[in-house]
C-alpha positions in Angstrom: 123.2 -63.1 -22.5 120.5 -62.2 -20.3 116.9 -61.2 -21.4 115.0 -58.2 -20.1 111.4 -58.7 -19.4 109.5 -56.1 -21.2 106.6 -54.5 -19.4 103.3 -54.8 -21.2 100.8 -52.0 -20.9 97.4 -53.4 -21.2 94.8 -50.7 -22.2 91.3 -51.3 -21.1 88.8 -50.6 -23.8 85.7 -48.5 -22.7 82.5 -50.4 -22.3 80.3 -48.6 -24.8 77.2 -50.4 -23.7 77.5 -49.3 -20.1 78.2 -45.7 -21.1 75.2 -45.7 -23.3 73.1 -47.0 -20.4 74.3 -44.3 -18.1 73.7 -41.6 -20.7 70.2 -42.9 -21.3 69.5 -43.0 -17.6 70.8 -39.5 -17.2 68.7 -38.2 -20.0 65.7 -40.0 -18.7 66.2 -38.5 -15.2 66.8 -35.1 -16.7 63.6 -35.5 -18.7 61.7 -36.6 -15.7 63.0 -33.8 -13.5 62.5 -31.4 -16.3 58.9 -32.5 -16.8 58.3 -32.5 -13.1 59.5 -28.9 -13.0 57.5 -27.7 -16.0 54.3 -29.6 -15.3 53.1 -27.1 -12.6 54.1 -24.3 -14.9 52.2 -25.7 -17.8 49.2 -26.4 -15.4 49.3 -22.8 -14.2 49.4 -21.6 -17.7 46.5 -23.8 -18.6 44.6 -22.4 -15.6 45.3 -18.8 -16.6 44.7 -19.2 -20.4 41.8 -21.7 -20.3 40.3 -22.7 -17.0 40.2 -19.2 -15.4 40.3 -17.2 -18.6 37.2 -15.2 -17.8 38.5 -14.3 -14.4 41.8 -12.9 -15.6 40.1 -11.2 -18.6 37.9 -9.4 -16.1 40.9 -8.5 -13.9 42.8 -7.1 -17.0 39.7 -5.2 -18.0 39.3 -3.8 -14.5 42.9 -2.8 -14.4 42.9 -1.0 -17.8 39.3 0.3 -17.9 36.7 1.8 -15.7 33.2 0.3 -16.2 30.4 2.5 -14.9 26.7 1.6 -14.9 24.2 3.9 -16.5 20.9 3.2 -14.7 17.8 3.0 -16.7 14.9 5.3 -15.8 12.3 3.3 -14.0 8.9 3.5 -15.7 6.2 6.0 -14.4 3.0 4.8 -12.7 0.0 6.8 -13.6 -3.6 6.8 -12.3 -6.5 6.3 -14.8 -6.6 10.1 -15.6 -2.8 10.4 -16.3 -1.8 11.8 -12.9 1.7 10.5 -12.0 1.7 8.4 -8.8 5.2 7.1 -9.0 8.1 8.5 -11.0 11.9 8.5 -11.1 14.3 11.5 -11.1 18.1 11.8 -11.4 20.0 12.1 -8.2 23.7 11.5 -7.4 25.9 9.3 -5.3 28.8 11.1 -3.8 32.0 9.1 -4.2 35.6 9.8 -3.1 38.9 8.6 -4.6 41.4 9.0 -1.8 44.3 8.1 -4.2 43.3 11.0 -6.5 42.8 13.4 -3.6 46.4 12.7 -2.4 47.6 13.5 -6.0 45.5 16.7 -5.8 47.1 17.6 -2.5 50.6 17.0 -3.8 49.8 19.1 -6.8 48.7 21.9 -4.5 52.0 21.7 -2.6 54.0 21.8 -5.9 52.1 25.0 -6.8 52.9 26.5 -3.5 56.6 25.6 -3.8 56.8 26.8 -7.3 55.2 30.1 -6.3 57.8 30.6 -3.6 60.7 29.9 -5.9 59.5 32.3 -8.5 58.2 34.9 -6.1 54.6 34.5 -7.3 51.4 34.5 -5.3 50.3 31.1 -4.0 47.0 29.5 -5.2 44.0 31.7 -4.3 42.0 28.8 -2.8 42.4 26.8 0.4 44.7 23.8 0.7 42.6 20.7 0.1 43.6 18.9 3.3 41.6 15.9 4.4 40.2 17.9 7.3 39.1 20.8 5.0 37.4 18.3 2.6 35.8 16.3 5.4 34.4 19.4 7.3 32.9 20.9 4.2 31.3 17.7 2.8 30.0 16.8 6.2 28.3 20.2 6.4 26.8 19.9 3.0 25.7 16.3 3.2 24.8 16.2 6.9 27.4 13.5 7.7 29.9 13.0 10.5 33.4 14.5 9.9 35.1 11.5 11.4 33.3 9.1 9.1 34.6 11.0 6.0 38.1 11.2 7.4 38.1 7.4 7.9 37.3 7.0 4.2 40.0 9.5 3.2 42.5 7.6 5.2 42.3 4.6 2.8 45.0 6.1 0.6 45.2 3.3 -2.0 41.5 3.3 -2.6 39.9 4.7 -5.7 36.2 4.3 -4.8 34.7 5.2 -1.4 31.0 6.0 -1.4 30.0 8.4 1.3 26.4 9.1 0.5 23.8 7.6 -1.8 21.1 9.3 -3.7 21.8 12.9 -2.9 19.1 15.4 -3.7 19.7 18.2 -6.3 20.2 20.9 -3.7 23.0 18.9 -2.0 24.6 17.7 -5.2 24.7 21.3 -6.6 26.4 22.4 -3.4 29.0 19.6 -3.7 29.6 20.5 -7.3 30.1 24.2 -6.3 32.5 23.1 -3.6 34.6 21.0 -6.0 34.7 23.8 -8.6 35.5 26.7 -6.2 38.3 24.8 -4.5 39.8 23.0 -7.6 39.5 19.6 -6.0 39.8 16.4 -8.0 38.9 13.0 -6.6 35.3 13.8 -5.5 32.7 12.4 -7.9 29.0 12.8 -8.4 27.8 9.6 -9.9 24.3 9.9 -11.5 21.6 7.4 -10.4 17.9 7.5 -10.0 15.5 7.8 -7.0 11.8 6.9 -6.8 9.4 9.7 -5.9 5.7 9.4 -5.0 4.1 12.8 -5.6 0.9 11.9 -3.7 2.7 10.6 -0.6 0.5 7.9 1.0 -2.1 7.8 -1.7 -2.9 4.2 -2.7 0.3 3.1 -0.8 -0.5 -0.6 -0.5 -1.5 -0.7 -4.2 1.6 1.1 -5.5 4.1 -0.3 -3.1 7.7 0.9 -3.1 11.2 0.1 -4.3 14.1 -1.0 -2.2 17.0 1.5 -2.8 19.5 -0.9 -1.2 18.7 -3.7 -3.8 19.2 -1.7 -7.0 15.9 0.1 -6.7 13.9 -3.1 -7.3 10.2 -3.2 -6.4 9.6 -4.5 -2.9 5.8 -4.3 -2.6 2.6 -3.7 -4.6 2.7 -3.2 -8.4 6.2 -1.9 -8.1 7.2 -5.5 -7.2 4.6 -7.4 -9.3 5.6 -5.4 -12.5 9.3 -5.2 -11.7 10.3 -6.6 -15.1 8.2 -4.1 -17.0 9.1 -1.1 -14.9 12.8 -1.6 -14.3 14.2 -1.4 -17.9 17.8 -2.4 -18.7 20.9 -0.6 -17.4 23.5 0.8 -19.8 27.3 1.1 -19.4 30.1 3.6 -19.9 33.6 2.0 -20.4 36.6 4.3 -20.2 40.4 3.6 -20.2 42.5 4.4 -17.1 46.2 4.5 -16.4 48.4 2.5 -14.0 47.4 4.6 -11.0 43.8 4.3 -11.8 43.1 7.8 -13.2 40.6 7.9 -16.0 42.0 8.7 -19.5 38.9 10.3 -20.8 40.1 10.9 -24.4 42.0 7.7 -24.8 39.1 5.2 -25.0 35.4 5.3 -24.3 32.5 3.1 -25.2 28.9 3.8 -24.4 26.0 1.3 -24.2 22.6 2.9 -24.0 20.2 2.2 -21.1 16.7 1.0 -22.0 14.2 2.9 -19.9 11.4 0.9 -18.2 7.8 0.7 -19.3 5.1 2.9 -17.8 2.0 1.6 -16.0 -1.5 3.1 -16.1 -3.7 2.0 -13.2 -7.4 1.7 -13.1 -7.2 3.7 -9.8 -8.6 7.2 -10.0 -6.6 9.5 -7.6 -9.7 11.6 -6.8 -11.9 8.6 -5.9 -8.9 7.1 -4.0 -8.6 10.3 -1.9 -12.4 10.1 -1.2 -12.0 6.5 0.1 -8.9 7.3 2.2 -10.6 10.4 3.7 -13.7 8.5 4.7 -11.7 5.6 6.1 -9.6 8.0 8.2 -12.7 10.0 9.4 -14.5 6.8 10.6 -11.4 5.4 12.3 -11.1 8.6 14.3 -14.8 9.1 15.0 -15.5 5.5 16.1 -12.2 4.9 17.9 -11.2 2.0 15.6 -8.3 0.0 16.9 -7.2 -2.2 14.0 -7.7 0.1 10.9 -9.9 -0.9 8.1 -10.3 -0.9 4.3 -12.3 0.6 1.5 -12.4 -0.7 -2.1 -14.4 1.0 -4.9 -14.9 -1.0 -8.1 -16.7 -0.6 -11.4 -19.0 -3.6 -11.1 -19.4 -3.9 -14.9 -15.7 -4.2 -15.7 -13.9 -5.3 -12.6 -11.7 -2.2 -12.7 -10.6 -1.1 -9.2 -11.3 2.6 -8.9 -9.8 3.0 -5.4 -8.3 0.8 -2.8 -7.6 2.3 0.7 -6.1 0.5 3.7 -5.5 1.6 7.2 -3.0 1.8 8.7 -1.1 3.4 5.9 2.2 5.1 5.3 4.1 7.7 3.2 5.7 6.0 0.2 8.5 8.5 0.3 9.3 7.5 3.9 8.2 3.9 3.9 10.3 3.0 6.9 8.7 5.7 9.1 5.6 4.8 11.2 3.0 7.6 11.2 -0.2 5.8 12.1 -1.4 7.0 15.6 -2.5 3.5 16.6 0.8 1.9 15.6 2.8 4.6 17.3 0.8 4.1 20.5 1.5 0.4 20.3 5.2 1.0 20.1 5.1 3.4 23.0 3.0 0.9 25.0 5.7 -1.8 24.4 8.4 0.6 25.4 6.6 1.7 28.6 5.8 -1.7 30.1 4.1 -3.7 27.5 7.3 -5.4 26.4 6.8 -8.0 29.1 3.9 -9.4 27.1 5.8 -9.5 23.8 6.9 -12.9 22.4 10.3 -11.6 21.5 10.9 -10.5 25.1 9.9 -13.9 26.5 11.9 -15.8 24.0 15.0 -13.8 24.6 14.8 -14.4 28.3 14.4 -18.2 27.7 17.6 -18.0 25.6 19.5 -16.4 28.5 19.5 -12.8 27.5 19.6 -10.1 30.1 16.5 -8.0 30.9 17.9 -5.1 28.9 18.7 -7.3 25.9 15.3 -8.8 26.0 13.7 -5.3 26.3 15.7 -4.2 23.2 14.6 -7.2 21.3 11.0 -6.6 22.2 11.1 -3.0 21.1 12.8 -3.9 17.9 10.3 -6.6 17.2 7.4 -4.1 17.9 8.9 -1.5 15.5 9.4 -4.2 12.8 5.8 -5.5 13.3 4.5 -2.0 13.0 6.3 -1.5 9.6 5.0 -4.8 8.2 1.5 -3.9 9.5 1.4 -0.6 7.6 2.8 -2.1 4.5 0.3 -4.9 4.5 -2.7 -4.8 2.2 -5.3 -6.3 4.5 -8.1 -6.2 2.0 -6.3 -8.9 0.0 -3.7 -10.5 2.3 -6.1 -11.1 5.2 -9.4 -13.0 5.5 -12.5 -12.1 7.6 -16.0 -13.1 8.3 -18.1 -11.0 6.0 -21.2 -11.0 8.2 -24.5 -9.8 6.8 -23.0 -8.3 3.7 -22.8 -12.0 2.6 -26.6 -12.1 2.7 -26.6 -10.4 -0.7 -25.1 -13.5 -2.2 -27.5 -15.8 -0.4 -30.4 -13.7 -1.7 -29.2 -13.9 -5.3 -28.7 -17.7 -5.1 -32.1 -18.3 -3.6 -33.9 -16.1 -6.1 -32.0 -17.7 -9.0 -32.9 -21.2 -7.9 -36.6 -20.2 -7.4 -36.8 -21.4 -3.8 -37.9 -17.9 -2.6 -39.8 -15.0 -4.1 -40.8 -11.5 -3.2 -44.2 -12.7 -2.0 -42.8 -15.2 0.6 -43.1 -14.4 4.3 -40.9 -15.2 7.2 -41.7 -15.0 10.9 -39.0 -13.9 13.3 -39.5 -14.4 17.1 -36.0 -13.1 17.9 -34.2 -16.4 17.8 -34.2 -19.8 16.1 -33.2 -23.3 17.2 -30.7 -25.1 14.9 -29.7 -28.5 16.2 -28.3 -27.9 19.7 -27.7 -24.2 19.1 -29.9 -21.1 19.7 -29.2 -18.4 17.1 -30.4 -14.9 17.9 -31.5 -12.2 15.5 -30.1 -8.7 15.6 -33.4 -7.7 17.1 -33.8 -9.9 20.2 -37.5 -9.0 20.4 -38.1 -10.4 16.9 -39.2 -8.8 13.6 -42.5 -10.7 13.5 -44.1 -11.4 10.1 -42.1 -9.9 7.1 -42.0 -10.4 3.4 -38.7 -11.2 1.7 -37.7 -7.5 1.0 -38.5 -6.6 4.6 -36.5 -9.5 5.9 -33.5 -8.4 3.9 -34.0 -4.7 5.0 -34.2 -5.9 8.6 -31.1 -8.1 8.1 -33.1 -10.8 9.9 -30.9 -13.8 10.8 -33.8 -16.3 11.3 -35.2 -15.4 7.9 -31.9 -16.0 6.2 -31.4 -19.3 8.0 -34.8 -20.3 6.6 -33.7 -19.1 3.1 -30.4 -21.1 3.4 -32.4 -24.3 4.3 -34.7 -23.8 1.4 -31.7 -23.5 -0.9 -30.1 -26.6 0.6 -26.5 -27.4 1.5 -25.5 -28.8 -1.9 -26.9 -25.8 -3.9 -25.5 -23.4 -1.3 -22.1 -24.9 -1.8 -22.5 -24.7 -5.5 -22.9 -21.0 -5.2 -19.9 -20.6 -2.9 -17.9 -22.0 -5.9 -19.8 -20.1 -8.5 -19.2 -16.8 -6.8 -15.5 -17.5 -6.7 -15.1 -17.9 -2.9 -13.1 -21.2 -3.2 -10.5 -19.8 -5.5 -8.4 -16.6 -5.8 -9.9 -13.8 -7.8 -6.7 -13.6 -10.0 -6.4 -9.9 -9.5 -3.0 -8.4 -10.6 -2.0 -7.6 -7.0 0.6 -8.9 -4.7 -0.2 -11.2 -1.8 -3.5 -12.8 -2.7 -3.7 -16.2 -0.9 -3.3 -19.1 -3.3 -3.8 -21.9 -0.7 -6.9 -24.1 -0.7 -9.4 -22.4 1.7 -10.8 -25.7 2.8 -7.4 -27.1 3.7 -6.7 -23.8 5.5 -9.8 -24.1 7.5 -11.4 -21.0 6.1 -14.4 -22.7 4.5 -16.0 -26.1 5.2 -15.4 -29.0 2.8 -18.4 -30.0 0.7 -18.6 -33.4 2.4 -18.9 -31.8 5.9 -21.1 -29.0 4.8 -23.7 -31.3 3.2 -23.6 -33.8 6.0 -26.0 -34.1 8.9 -23.5 -32.7 11.3 -22.9 -29.7 9.1 -26.5 -28.4 9.5 -25.3 -25.7 11.9 -22.7 -24.5 9.4 -25.4 -24.1 6.8 -27.3 -21.9 9.3 -24.4 -19.6 10.2 -23.2 -19.4 6.6 -26.6 -18.1 5.6 -25.8 -14.9 7.5 -22.1 -14.7 6.7 -20.6 -16.1 9.9 -18.0 -18.9 10.5 -16.6 -18.7 7.0 -13.6 -16.6 6.0 -12.9 -14.9 2.7 -10.9 -11.9 1.6 -12.5 -8.6 1.2 -11.7 -8.5 -2.5 -13.5 -11.8 -3.0 -16.5 -10.4 -1.2 -16.6 -7.3 -3.3 -16.1 -9.2 -6.6 -18.9 -11.7 -5.8 -21.2 -8.8 -4.7 -20.5 -7.0 -8.0 -21.9 -10.1 -9.8 -25.1 -9.8 -7.8 -25.8 -6.3 -9.1 -24.2 -6.1 -12.5 -26.4 -8.5 -14.3 -25.0 -11.7 -12.8 -21.5 -11.5 -14.3 -18.5 -12.5 -12.2 -15.8 -10.2 -13.5 -12.0 -10.7 -12.8 -10.9 -7.6 -10.9 -7.7 -5.7 -12.0 -5.7 -2.6 -11.1 -3.4 -2.2 -14.1 -5.2 -1.1 -17.3 -2.2 -1.0 -19.6 1.6 -1.0 -20.0 3.3 1.4 -22.4 6.9 1.6 -23.6 8.9 4.9 -23.3 7.6 5.9 -26.7 3.9 5.6 -25.7 3.2 2.3 -27.5 0.9 0.0 -25.7 2.7 -3.3 -25.1 0.2 -4.9 -22.7 -3.5 -4.1 -22.2 -5.8 -5.6 -19.6 -9.5 -5.8 -20.7 -12.6 -6.7 -18.7 -12.8 -10.5 -18.3 -15.9 -12.4 -17.4 -15.1 -15.5 -15.4 -18.7 -16.9 -15.5 -22.3 -16.0 -15.4 -23.5 -16.7 -11.9 -27.1 -15.5 -11.9 -29.4 -14.2 -14.6 -30.0 -10.6 -15.6 -33.6 -10.9 -14.1 -32.3 -12.2 -10.8 -29.7 -9.4 -10.6 -32.4 -6.8 -11.2 -34.6 -8.3 -8.5 -31.7 -8.2 -6.1 -31.0 -4.6 -6.9 -34.6 -3.6 -6.1 -34.6 -5.5 -2.8 -31.1 -4.2 -1.7 -32.2 -0.6 -2.5 -34.9 -1.0 0.2 -32.2 -1.8 2.7 -31.1 1.9 2.3 -34.6 3.2 1.9 -35.8 2.3 5.4 -33.8 -0.7 6.4 -30.6 -1.2 8.4 -28.7 0.8 5.8 -30.9 3.9 6.0 -28.0 5.9 7.3 -26.4 5.6 3.9 -29.3 7.4 2.2 -28.4 10.4 0.0 -31.1 12.7 -1.3 -31.2 12.6 -5.1 -29.3 9.3 -5.5 -30.7 5.8 -5.6 -28.4 3.7 -3.4 -28.6 0.0 -2.6 -26.5 -2.0 -0.2 -26.1 -4.2 2.8 -24.8 -3.6 6.3 -22.6 -6.1 8.1 -21.2 -6.6 11.7 -18.8 -9.5 11.8 -18.0 -11.1 15.1 -14.4 -12.3 15.0 -14.5 -14.7 17.9 -12.3 -12.4 20.0 -14.0 -10.6 23.0 -15.3 -7.2 22.0 -13.9 -7.3 18.5 -16.3 -6.6 15.7 -15.7 -5.6 12.1 -18.5 -3.2 11.0 -19.0 -2.9 7.3 -21.2 -1.6 4.5 -21.5 -3.0 0.9 -23.0 -0.3 -1.3 -23.7 0.3 -5.0 -25.2 3.2 -7.0 -27.2 4.2 -8.9 -29.3 1.3 -7.8 -31.0 0.8 -11.1 -27.8 1.0 -13.1 -24.7 0.6 -10.9 -21.6 2.5 -11.9 -19.7 1.9 -8.7 -19.8 -0.6 -5.9 -17.9 -0.1 -2.6 -17.0 -2.2 0.4 -16.1 -0.1 3.5 -15.1 -1.7 6.8 -13.8 -0.5 10.2 -12.0 -3.2 12.2 -12.6 -3.2 15.9 -14.3 0.0 17.2 -13.4 0.3 20.8 -16.2 -0.3 23.3 -16.7 2.2 26.1 -15.9 -0.6 28.5 -15.6 -4.4 28.3 -18.8 -5.9 27.0 -20.3 -2.5 26.0 -22.3 -2.2 22.8 -21.3 1.4 22.2 -18.1 3.5 22.0 -17.2 6.1 24.5 -18.5 8.6 22.0 -21.9 7.0 22.1 -21.8 5.2 18.7 -23.6 1.9 18.7 -21.2 -0.7 17.3 -22.9 -1.9 14.1 -22.5 -1.6 10.4 -25.8 0.3 10.2 -24.7 3.0 12.6 -21.0 3.3 11.7 -20.2 2.1 8.2 -23.5 3.1 6.5 -23.4 6.9 7.1 -19.8 7.0 6.0 -20.6 4.9 2.9 -23.4 7.3 2.0 -21.1 10.3 2.2 -18.5 8.4 0.2 -21.0 7.4 -2.5 -22.3 10.9 -2.8 -18.8 12.2 -3.4 -18.0 9.6 -6.0 -21.3 10.0 -7.9 -20.9 13.8 -7.9 -17.4 13.4 -9.2 -18.5 10.9 -11.9 -21.2 13.4 -13.0 -24.1 11.1 -12.2 -27.3 13.2 -12.3 -29.4 13.5 -9.2 -33.1 12.6 -9.3 -34.7 15.5 -7.6 -37.6 15.1 -5.1 -39.8 17.7 -3.3 -37.1 18.3 -0.7 -34.1 18.1 -3.0 -31.8 21.1 -3.1 -32.6 23.8 -5.6 -30.8 26.9 -6.7 -32.3 30.2 -5.7 -33.3 32.3 -8.7 -32.6 36.0 -8.9 -35.9 37.8 -8.3 -34.4 41.2 -7.3 -36.0 43.9 -9.4 -39.2 42.0 -9.9 -42.6 42.9 -8.6 -44.1 40.7 -5.9 -46.4 38.8 -8.2 -43.6 37.9 -10.7 -41.2 37.0 -7.9 -43.8 34.8 -6.2 -44.4 32.9 -9.5 -40.7 32.5 -10.1 -40.0 31.1 -6.6 -43.0 28.8 -6.8 -41.8 27.3 -10.0 -38.5 26.5 -8.2 -40.3 24.8 -5.3 -39.6 27.7 -2.9 -41.9 29.7 -0.6 -41.4 33.4 0.4 -41.7 35.9 3.2 -41.6 39.6 2.6 -40.1 42.4 4.7 -41.2 46.0 3.9 -44.2 47.2 1.8 -42.6 48.4 -1.4 -43.8 47.3 -4.9 -40.4 46.0 -6.1 -38.0 43.4 -4.7 -34.9 45.4 -3.6 -33.0 42.4 -2.2 -33.3 38.8 -1.2 -31.9 36.2 1.2 -30.4 33.9 0.1 -28.7 35.5 -2.8 -29.2 34.1 -6.3 -27.4 30.8 -7.0 -27.5 29.6 -3.4 -28.3 25.9 -3.0 -31.0 25.3 -0.4 -33.5 22.5 0.3 -36.7 22.5 -1.8 -39.7 24.0 0.0 -37.5 26.4 1.9 -38.6 30.0 2.5 -36.8 32.9 0.7 -37.0 36.3 2.4 -37.8 39.2 0.0 -37.0 42.8 1.0 -39.6 45.1 -0.6 -38.1 48.6 -0.7 -35.8 48.1 2.3 -32.1 47.2 2.5 -30.9 43.6 3.0 -29.1 43.1 6.3 -25.4 42.6 5.8 -24.5 41.5 9.3 -23.2 37.9 9.8 -24.8 35.4 12.2 -23.4 32.7 14.4 -24.0 29.1 13.4 -25.8 27.3 16.2 -24.9 23.8 17.5 -27.5 21.3 16.4 -25.6 18.0 17.0 -27.8 15.6 18.9 -31.1 17.3 17.8 -33.8 15.8 15.7 -34.5 17.1 12.2 -37.4 19.3 13.3 -35.4 20.7 16.2 -32.4 21.4 14.1 -34.4 23.1 11.4 -36.1 25.4 13.9 -32.8 26.3 15.5 -31.3 27.1 12.1 -34.3 29.2 11.0 -34.2 31.2 14.2 -30.5 32.1 13.4 -31.5 33.1 9.8 -29.9 30.0 8.3 -31.0 27.0 6.2 -30.4 23.4 7.1 -29.3 21.0 4.4 -30.0 17.6 5.9 -28.0 14.6 4.7 -28.4 10.9 5.6 -31.3 9.4 7.5 -33.0 12.7 8.1 -36.4 11.5 7.0 -36.8 9.1 9.9 -38.4 9.9 13.3 -35.5 8.4 15.3 -32.8 10.3 13.4 -30.6 12.8 15.1 -27.8 15.1 13.9 -24.3 13.7 14.5 -22.2 16.1 12.5 -22.5 19.6 11.0 -20.3 20.9 8.2 -19.7 24.3 9.8 -18.7 24.4 13.4 -21.0 26.0 16.0 -20.1 29.6 16.7 -18.7 30.3 13.1 -19.8 33.6 11.6 -21.5 33.2 8.2 -23.8 35.3 6.0 -27.5 35.2 6.6 -29.2 32.7 4.4 -26.3 30.3 4.3 -27.2 26.6 4.0 -25.5 24.6 6.7 -24.9 20.9 5.9 -25.9 18.6 8.8 -25.6 14.8 8.8 -28.2 12.6 10.4 -28.2 9.0 11.5 -31.0 6.7 12.8 -30.0 4.7 15.9 -32.7 2.1 15.0 -30.4 1.0 12.1 -28.7 -1.1 14.7 -31.7 -3.4 14.9 -31.4 -3.6 18.6 -28.0 -5.2 18.7 -26.7 -8.7 18.1 -24.6 -10.4 15.5 -24.8 -10.4 11.8 -26.1 -6.9 11.2 
């Protein structure tokens, strides 16, 4: 029997360990790839939710809400009497929303289509096409049609500003256009605009705001008190839908704006106008090339009553140059002077074409003119004070007891100091003179002797005591804070007191070769006459909140006592004699006691002199002190000592008469009583109806004489009429039984005549002469009359004539 071999099926058992390994590997790989995929997602989510949370929160808020700024009202700036000098008013920015305008246009088309389908009349207003909107807005806002069309072409935009700070007249016209034509998508957004009601008044003190930088202060107290004036803006948050249209009744949140605080200045607008007028008058009369400055201060408190600068500008149009000298400078650059301009030469060096270099020179000139007019030169710039500085030297010498009123000084016309010959203003010399006369003569050799008696160390002590080596600390923008010694403005003590510094002591004694700011000079001079107290000057008296509560108040602050009350009194008496017969005689005003000091500062440039006058009044009890200066009167020709108009270039001849006129105006305004003399003006009493004896007695009591016309017993008329102001001692014409002439007479021309000649000419014309200035001196001549020659006036009118004495120049030379 044969056996069959049975096949055996061998089944292989799965390897569980290998499968597990593969599974684990697969899961690990899946996990790795899964994590790799989701890590960026998680990272992005982390960025959105945590890292950039604020950014996306802002985007969401911007998408769902409209956030509008509500500008705070900027605080008002007032003068010391409450007159607004700077204030804000609501104006509007005109804004387009092209996306909404498209919707408005589509809505109009729907109305037209619906009207056709229903047989109704179409809308009774024009189709709001882009052209229609652009043409009408351009006409209202004085814009270019194409510029507005370009804005409207941005169809997805919601906000396109086409004009900023539109005045009420224009904004009302835009509002009317929107209403009459049923247009949506044009918005008037309220904002504020700064206005200056007095135009250029106190321009460099007030400054202006920059409308392109959120109306922030750019210059003056507008900048210095920005935090107080600006306030805090508010917000209006409203909901908007997906296409950006506001949902006015869905959600709205309002955050109130906090208005800015108000400033009250120490500046008096009336006194400020006096200072600006006299500055302008002198600049025109003396052909002044580089402007000038005039500061008025209360010497007892340090309050600035007025601060004028020239050139100046209109605060409402601060980017417009209006000063004649600056305009001429720009024209000169355009018409050939550009070749001398640094910008032109630099542009050529850099490879620019002639036209490109020309354009750069003109642009630089225009920019330079703007910065020049904005600049407050009486605090930003330094100058050599000249002989006005002698008032400080006088006070120091009297305080130290090195000179007295009984001392005498001999002047031969010059003095030798080391290797230098220093001339006096009078080259022939003043001869023998006591202290008061030396001051009145502004004698340089005498003051060199006074400086030597004081000594270099003591002299330097008083430079420090009078505050000339440090800022005054006034609350004004731009006062130099650098060390004047390091800046080369004043000598170091070591040099000044050394043997080689002996010439510096000499020149410093009459105010030359040292440089200070005008506000430093005025502040120091105030200490000379106010009892010896160096006061910190200031221009802001208080800050008040919108409810009128005082939040900050500036009070008079004494820095230090420089000289004694007795020394100050002696200085006032001596400086009064400068006006009463000295180089300042042209500042004399009948009825007021005025003290002061003239100055003529040589700048080191050829034919460039700064003429000035430092004055205070009343001399026995100063209520105001001024510093008036004209920078660079133009000589008639190179090297000439006079202008083309015949004015001798000196402080005594130019600044003094203007200062006298200014002080008279200020004192009259402040209500300071005049002290009458025999020639002082008197009011003519009414004697009509009186007999001759009574009329004669009445006129005599009022220091008036008389002349009769006719032979009646009773006065039937008089010239001048009652209440007229005429000089004491004048003659009143009484008509006895006859009629008073009613015809008018012509005012004669008396300019250039002496007092006696002018009086005679006025009397011959039936008029009275009211003499002002240095009329009491033999060398005085009339330089200006209030009423122009040829004008018809009533008989008996008093004509104001101003006189100056040419000898106030002292014969020429530096330091006067």
